[in-house]
N, C-alpha and C positions, 0 to 999 in steps of 0.2 A: 506492501500502500504505501501511497506516494502521501504525505503529509502539509498541507498546503501553509507553510511554509515558507513551500519553492516557490511559490507568487508575492511574495513581501519581494520584490527584485529591489537593488540598493538602485538609489537615481537622486538627479534634485526633487525627491516631493521628499515628504515624513506621508509616512503610514500611520492609519487608524481606525477604525470601527468607531460606529452609533446605530443607535436603536433609532429604528421608524419600521409602521406596520410586523408588531409582535414579532421583529427580525431584526437579527445585531449584522450589519452591512460594509468587507469593509470598504474603505476610499485612501484613493493614492492623494493627496493634494500638494501647494504649492500656490503660495498663497505671494502676492506682489513683491516683483525687487526692481522696480522705479526708483529711486534716491527721493519719489515725492510722495513715494505711500506713506501717511505720513499712519492714516487706516488701516493697516494690508485686510483686518479679518471682514471690515467692511465693506470692500471693492467689490465690484457687478460680478456674480459669479456664475462660474460657467463649468456644465453638467457636463461627465461625458461617458457615456453610453458603450459598450465593447457591444460586436455581434457573437455567430456562431462559427467556430467551434471556438473563440477567443477568450479573452479577458483581461481585464484593466488594462494590462502591458500594449496592447497593442497602440496605444494612444502616447507611448513612450515619448514619441519627439511632440510633439504637443503641447503636453502639460509644461516643459519649462518655457516654450517658446511665446503662450498664453499668459504664463503668471511675467514676462519679460516685460512681453505690452500693457500689462497693470494689468488683469485679471488675475479675480480669484478660481484655482479650479481646483477640480474635483474632478476623476478615475473612478465609479465606482461596480466594483465586482456585483452583477444582476445578481437575482438569489440567486443560490444553485452552484454560482461558478465561485469559482478561485477560492480565494480565503469572509466570505458571505458563507450567512447562516447556507443549511441548506434542510428545511423541511419539507414532510413529506404531499404541499399539495403552494395550492397557491403561485403558478406556475404561467396563467390565462396574462392576457396582456395588460389589461382591470389591474388586476394586482402588481404583475410588476411598477404599471403606471404610476400607484395610490405607492409605491418604493421609493420612486424616485423622487416626487411631490415629503412624501415622511422624511429623507434626507437630505431634500431641501430645506428643512426645516430647522431639524434637525443640526443641520452648521449654522442656524439664527437667521439664516436670510429668508427677505420679505417673498424670492424669484430670483428667476433663475433663467440663460437662457441655455437647453435643455440642447448633446450632438446628438445625434445614435448615428451606431453604423449596423448594418442588415438589420438582425434581430433587434436591436437596439435603437435602431431606424422606425422603426414601426412603433415601439415605445413612444421614440421623444415627439412621432406626428401623430402621437394618441392623446398626448400632454393638454395642446392649449385649446381639446373635448375636453378634457376629461379633466381638469386642474389648471382652468383657462388665469384663475388668476395669480397662481404662482408662476406663467410663463412669461418671459419677457419673447423671443426668440425662438424659432428652431432648427437646426441646420441638420439635414439627412443624406449620409453617405450611404450607398448602392444599397437604397430598400424604396421604392414604389408608392408609394400612398394607399394604406390600406382597402382603403374604396377601389381604388384602378386594380389590383389587385387581382380584386373576385370582378373585374368585365372579363365578356368573353372573352375581346380580341385575346387578352396579355393569357387567358386559361389559354388557347388553345398555344400559341407560342410558348405557351413553358411546358406544355406536351409532347411540342417534339426537341424537347431536348434533356441531357441528360440531367441536371439540377431537378428535375425534374422526377425522374427514378429516381433519387437520391429519396424526395422529400415520401414518397410513394415508401423505400425499404423502411423509413424513421419511423413510420406508423406500427412494426416491428414491435414486438418484448424480446426486451434481452437481449438479441443480436445485434442492430445500434451502438446501443451499451460496450459488448461485447470488443466489437470492432474496434471502437474507441480504448477500452481501456487495452486490451490486450493487441492488440491487432496495429494497424496503420490508418484507418477511414480518418483519422486527424489532419494527418501530411496527403495526403488525396487529395485533401477538399481543399487545404492550404492550394494544393495544386494544380487543381482542377478548376477550381475560382476566378485565380489569381491570374493573370497576365503570364508568359513561360518566365523565366526561374528571375522570377521576384522572391521564391524562398529559399533563404542557407537554414545553412544546417544548425545552426543555434541556436535562429527564432522556430526552426521546427521541432526541436529540442524540448525550448520553453512549451509551448506546446501541448504536445503530445501529453506531457509532468503531468503540467496543471488536466488537462482531461482524466488522468490516474486517482486524481484528488478523491476521497472516498463520497461516493452517490454525486459528483459532477458530473458525471456525465449523464447517466439519468435525470436527473434535473435538467440538462439545457434542452435533451431529443423530449420531455413532459412538452418544454414550452414548444418546440418545431410539431407535436402531434398537436398542440390545443386549437396552432394555427387551423389547420387541416381538419379535424375534430366538429369545432364548433360550427364555423358555416352554418349551414344547416339545424344546429340548436338555435335553442332562443336564445342564450347568451352571448352567443356568435353573430345574431343578428340584435341582437340587439349593439352590438360595439361598434357596430357597420355602420349601426344609427345613426350614432352618437359620433359617429369622426368625418360621417359626410359631410357635415353643416358642417360650410364654409372654415376657414383659417382666418382667425380676423389677429396676424401675430405674423413679422416677419421670415419669411418662410424662403433659407436656401440649400437645394437641393443639388448635389454631385453625387456623378458615375460616372465609372471609367470606359470610357470607349474599347475595351477590351475584358472587360466583367462574363466571366461562360459561364454566370450562371444564371443572373437575369440579362437579357441583355438592354440594350440604349434604345434601342428604336421601340418599346414600353414603357422606361422607367419614366420618362416627361408628363408630369398632371398638370395642370396652372394650377395652385393652390393654397395660399397667402397671401396678408399685404402688406405688404410687395411680396413678390412671391419672385424668387430668381431659382436658374435653373444651367449647371452649367457642365459639358462633357470633360471629363481630366484626361487629356491624350495619352494613348498606350497604357494607359494604368487598368489593373486588375478590379475587383470587388472587393480589395483589401484599399482601400484609399491609401488611409493616414502614416501607409507602411510601406505604401507600392509608389506611392507617391508625396512623400510629409510634405516637403515645400514648397510646392502645393497648395492644397489642401491648407497648411495651416495657411499662408495670405488667401485662401475664399473667406476661412473661417473671420480674420482678423477683422475683413471688409465688411462681413456680415456684423461681426461687431464694433466697429470702429462707427456704423449708419445706422448702429439703435439709438432713441433718445434716453438720457439721464435715469434710470434703473430711481426705486422707489425707495430713500434713505432708510 
């Protein structure tokens, strides 16, 4: 078994744990490093949410860069991942959004900009609808709007891709988890969904070890299972009805031109006030790591355009 300490990696951040929504969440936090930041704990908060099959470390390039620009940055491990708690229930997106809202409050902030990659992007999309008072703005990487993912056009495209077959496999009990913890599924997904050549051995090993933490693989699978199985159910329809409401905060959506999980042609769908879509040339599904400088640049563009936060 792998101990969760393997994900508490050193860097220009501090590791902490905060209570929220009945669980304990690991957060890698960095305070503003500008000389003018007299009250760093009160700086505008940016919350970073990872995707699958990853954890907070996916934001290792953005954490110090955003802090250097004057922001308080918190990259959290979602429920069931990394060093966060792994309860048996609660892997639906509304619960994950409540987790994020609770972390924002536990960090002492009144609001935050929420940035999400992949599954974390789905959670970020849901925040303005489910927790509007806490959400200043949203940035989404490699994640079409949840309502768009359920359109016939996107569904037809996805059915022709290997990622659809993967998603079907994830619905099976036991076997996907075993493939993550004892096999090479994590590395295969990172390789298949990203642009060719991006994955280095040390990055692959870090995510492989994170998936071997007890219950982490099962927890990650449960979220993917909910995304599929909830669609015809009342809870899924209620969620989709909520997120179909117009997004009334600024939205930045980024998608790689070489994303081999979700095609660029099906990613964009205007939603946000204002809304900006950027295609990141040559990058695959894991934008924060495959194109760190461009991702950071675009995030700073969004952050600098936002109005002054509520004190």
